[in-house]
C-alpha positions in Angstrom: 0.0 0.0 0.0 1.3 3.5 -0.9 1.8 5.6 2.2 0.2 9.0 1.5 0.6 10.3 5.0 0.9 14.1 4.7 2.7 16.2 7.3 3.7 19.8 7.7 7.0 19.5 6.0 7.9 23.2 6.1 6.8 26.5 7.7 7.6 30.1 7.0 6.4 33.6 8.0 7.0 37.3 7.1 6.0 40.5 8.9 6.7 44.0 7.8 9.7 45.9 9.2 7.6 48.9 10.2 6.7 48.8 13.9 3.7 50.6 15.3 3.7 50.9 19.1 0.9 52.0 21.5 2.1 55.6 21.5 1.9 55.9 17.7 0.2 59.2 16.6 -2.4 57.2 14.7 -4.0 56.3 18.0 -4.2 59.8 19.3 -7.8 60.3 18.4 -9.2 57.1 20.1 -7.1 58.0 23.2 -8.9 61.4 23.3 -12.3 59.9 22.3 -12.4 56.3 23.5 -14.9 54.5 21.2 -17.2 51.7 22.3 -15.8 48.2 23.0 -12.1 49.2 23.5 -12.1 46.9 26.5 -12.2 43.9 24.1 -8.9 44.7 22.5 -6.0 44.4 25.0 -2.5 42.9 25.3 -0.6 44.6 22.4 2.8 46.3 22.7 3.7 46.3 19.1 2.2 45.7 15.7 3.9 45.2 12.3 2.3 47.2 9.5 2.9 47.5 5.8 4.6 50.7 4.8 3.4 52.8 1.8 4.3 50.9 -1.4 4.6 47.5 0.2 2.1 44.9 -0.9 0.4 42.0 0.8 1.4 39.7 -2.1 5.1 40.5 -1.5 4.7 39.6 2.2 3.0 36.3 1.3 5.7 35.5 -1.2 8.3 35.9 1.4 6.5 33.6 3.8 5.9 31.0 1.1 9.5 31.1 0.0 10.7 30.4 3.6 8.3 27.5 3.9 9.5 26.0 0.7 13.1 26.3 1.8 12.2 24.7 5.2 10.5 21.8 3.3 13.4 21.3 0.9 11.2 21.9 -2.1 11.1 24.2 -5.1 8.2 26.1 -6.6 8.0 23.4 -9.3 7.1 20.8 -6.7 3.9 22.4 -5.6 0.6 20.8 -6.8 -1.9 23.0 -4.9 -1.9 26.6 -3.6 -4.6 27.1 -1.0 -5.4 29.9 1.5 -6.2 33.6 0.9 -5.0 37.1 0.9 -7.2 39.3 3.1 -8.0 42.0 2.1 -7.3 41.4 -1.6 -7.0 44.1 -4.2 -10.1 42.8 -6.1 -13.3 41.4 -4.9 -12.4 38.6 -7.2 -10.0 37.0 -8.1 -8.2 36.8 -4.8 -4.6 37.9 -4.6 -3.7 34.2 -4.1 -3.7 34.1 -7.9 -1.1 36.8 -8.0 1.0 34.8 -5.5 0.9 31.9 -7.9 2.3 34.2 -10.6 4.9 35.7 -8.2 6.2 32.4 -7.1 6.2 31.0 -10.6 4.3 28.0 -9.6 3.6 25.4 -12.3 0.4 25.5 -14.4 -0.7 22.2 -13.0 -0.8 23.8 -9.5 -4.4 24.8 -8.8 -5.1 28.0 -6.9 -7.8 27.4 -4.3 -8.7 30.6 -2.4 -10.8 30.1 0.8 -13.4 32.5 2.2 -13.6 31.3 5.8 -11.5 34.2 7.1 -9.8 33.6 10.5 -10.1 29.8 10.2 -8.5 29.7 6.8 -5.2 28.2 7.9 -6.8 25.3 9.7 -9.2 24.8 6.8 -6.4 24.8 4.3 -4.4 22.2 6.2 -7.4 19.9 6.5 -8.4 20.2 2.8 -4.8 19.8 1.6 -4.3 16.7 3.8 -7.5 15.2 2.5 -6.7 15.8 -1.1 -3.2 14.4 -0.7 -4.6 11.3 1.1 -6.7 10.4 -2.0 -3.5 9.4 -3.7 -4.5 11.0 -7.1 -1.2 12.6 -7.8 -1.3 15.6 -5.4 1.7 15.3 -3.1 2.8 18.8 -2.1 0.4 21.6 -1.1 1.3 25.1 -0.1 -1.0 26.8 2.4 -0.6 30.6 2.7 -2.5 33.2 4.6 -1.9 36.9 4.4 -3.4 39.9 6.3 -3.2 43.6 5.7 -6.0 44.7 8.0 -4.0 47.7 9.4 -5.2 49.3 6.1 -8.8 48.2 6.6 -9.9 49.5 10.0 -11.2 52.9 11.0 -8.8 54.6 13.4 -11.8 56.1 15.1 -13.1 52.6 16.2 -11.8 50.0 18.6 -10.9 47.5 15.9 -7.8 49.6 15.1 -6.2 48.9 18.4 -4.7 45.5 17.6 -4.7 45.6 13.8 -1.5 44.3 12.3 -0.2 42.8 9.1 1.6 39.5 8.4 1.8 36.3 6.4 2.3 32.7 7.3 2.8 29.6 5.2 3.1 25.8 5.6 3.9 23.1 3.1 1.7 20.0 3.6 3.4 17.1 1.9 3.9 13.4 1.8 6.9 12.5 4.0 7.8 9.8 6.5 9.9 12.2 8.6 8.6 11.5 12.2 9.8 14.9 13.4 7.2 16.6 11.2 3.6 17.1 12.4 0.9 14.9 10.9 -2.8 15.9 10.9 -4.7 13.6 13.4 -8.1 15.1 13.9 -10.3 18.2 13.6 -13.4 19.5 15.4 -15.4 22.5 14.2 -18.4 24.5 15.4 -20.4 27.2 13.6 -23.1 29.5 15.0 -24.6 31.4 12.1 -27.0 33.2 14.4 -24.3 35.8 14.6 -24.1 36.4 10.9 -23.1 40.0 10.1 -22.4 40.9 13.8 -18.8 41.3 12.7 -18.0 41.9 9.1 -15.7 43.6 6.6 -17.3 45.8 4.0 -17.1 49.1 2.3 -19.1 52.0 3.7 -21.1 54.7 1.8 -19.0 57.9 1.6 -21.1 60.3 -0.4 -22.9 60.8 -3.7 -21.3 60.8 -7.1 -22.3 60.6 -10.8 -23.3 58.8 -12.9 -26.9 58.2 -11.8 -28.5 54.7 -11.6 -28.5 52.0 -12.9 -25.0 52.5 -11.5 -24.7 53.0 -7.8 -25.0 56.7 -7.0 -22.8 56.5 -3.9 -19.1 56.3 -3.5 -17.6 54.0 -0.9 -14.7 53.7 1.4 -12.2 50.9 1.3 -13.5 47.8 3.0 -13.4 48.4 6.8 -13.8 46.0 9.7 -17.0 46.5 11.8 -17.9 45.3 15.2 -21.0 46.8 16.9 -23.0 45.9 20.0 -24.1 42.5 18.6 -20.5 41.7 17.5 -19.3 42.6 21.0 -21.9 40.3 22.5 -20.8 37.4 20.2 -17.2 38.1 21.1 -18.0 37.5 24.8 -20.6 34.8 24.5 -19.3 32.8 21.6 -15.6 33.8 21.3 -14.7 33.5 24.9 -16.7 30.4 25.8 -17.1 28.1 22.8 -13.5 27.5 21.6 -12.4 25.9 24.9 -15.3 23.5 24.6 -14.3 22.5 21.1 -10.7 21.9 22.2 -12.0 19.8 25.1 -14.1 17.7 22.7 -11.0 17.2 20.4 -8.9 16.1 23.3 -11.4 13.7 24.8 -12.0 11.8 21.6 -8.3 11.4 21.1 -7.6 10.4 24.7 -5.4 13.3 25.5 -5.1 15.5 28.6 -4.7 19.2 28.2 -1.2 19.2 29.8 -0.1 16.9 26.9 -0.6 19.6 24.2 1.1 22.7 22.9 -1.6 25.2 22.0 -1.4 28.0 19.4 -4.5 30.1 18.9 -6.0 33.1 17.1 -4.9 36.3 18.8 -7.6 38.9 18.7 -6.8 40.1 22.2 -5.4 39.0 25.6 -9.1 39.1 26.7 -9.8 36.0 24.6 -6.4 34.3 25.0 -6.5 34.7 28.7 -10.0 33.2 28.9 -8.9 30.3 26.7 -5.8 29.6 28.7 -7.7 29.5 31.9 -10.4 27.2 30.5 -8.1 24.8 28.6 -4.9 24.9 30.7 -2.6 23.5 28.0 0.8 22.1 28.9 2.3 24.9 26.7 0.7 28.0 25.2 2.6 29.8 22.5 1.7 33.3 21.4 3.1 36.3 19.5 0.3 38.6 20.6 2.5 41.1 22.4 4.9 41.7 19.5 2.9 41.0 16.4 -0.7 41.8 17.6 -3.8 40.6 15.7 -3.0 39.4 12.2 -6.4 37.9 11.7 -6.2 34.8 9.4 -2.4 35.0 9.5 -2.1 34.9 13.3 -1.9 31.1 13.7 0.5 30.3 10.8 2.8 33.2 11.7 3.0 32.1 15.4 3.5 28.5 14.3 6.4 29.4 12.0 7.9 32.0 14.3 7.9 29.8 17.4 8.2 26.4 15.7 11.5 25.5 17.4 9.9 26.2 20.8 7.1 23.6 20.5 7.8 21.3 23.4 4.9 18.8 23.1 4.4 16.1 20.4 0.7 16.9 20.3 -0.1 20.3 18.9 -3.5 22.0 18.7 -4.2 24.9 16.4 -7.3 26.9 17.4 -8.8 29.3 15.0 -12.0 31.3 15.2 -13.7 33.3 12.5 -16.2 36.1 12.0 -19.1 33.7 11.4 -18.8 32.8 14.4 -16.9 29.6 13.5 -14.3 27.6 15.4 -11.8 25.1 14.2 -9.5 23.0 16.4 -6.9 20.9 14.6 -4.8 18.2 16.3 -1.4 17.5 14.9 1.2 15.0 16.1 4.8 14.3 15.5 6.9 11.2 16.2 3.9 9.1 15.1 3.6 6.1 12.7 1.0 6.0 10.0 -1.4 4.0 12.2 -1.4 6.8 14.8 -2.9 9.2 12.2 -6.6 8.9 12.8 -8.3 11.4 10.5 
């Protein structure tokens, strides 16, 4: 039997050089006029933000190139590019297509953008592993998530407090290297009752010509929004549900919390503190203080940046999206094929 066990063979990340601290002038307005829900966004010392002229695709290319080097592969070896750039230059196609071009990936390499926002990295790993496991010729997949949300928040609203940019990547590939993490299991939860409570969209800015049937309004760039309902979902769903999903994942795989290393989405120390107290993992790795909230790139950046510090053989990646949607993925190293349960 052909062994199509896929593992994370390489990881990489990139963050901009420009550092934005808590005393940056861009925050002067909200310090003088504290907007609603500022209490939800805490724990940040620094953020990395794209400078004028820098592009998200360039950041993603840097992260992807690092992952390929770590995996010992070239661009010509990649069969699938999966993930997303958020926020992309166009509504469609996603800038993941531009990344394919920038990396000079082969024409057989399909581009598969995902629209699940902050759970994109976990979703990409799960889908890539499943496609590789089919044994139909796909052996090397590149998962890339990029975030440029520092350019897509209002600096008169609380969402700006932790907004940062970054890109993370992982190569999911067939390998028998026991030091690499294999995907074991995944548990998800979705509560669409909160649909729209948090969202990214353009906002009306005024009236312009031409008249209808074209839209008569001009619009801002897409901006993140969180109102009272979003704040409620943050507290009720975001703080409480993800630990239950991790507990379900651990129970069905016979693991205790102190046996895992945990890496999570990093919206705020408000959430990460609640998760740490509820889950009590053996090790909790975070880049929140220095890199802040990179939305869909938070987990892959933290994974790559702190990969050498992972002390447990069982690794849980916890992501949570705007839907509200939660994904908890269990990965394991030093395991034989029979220990890969998914």
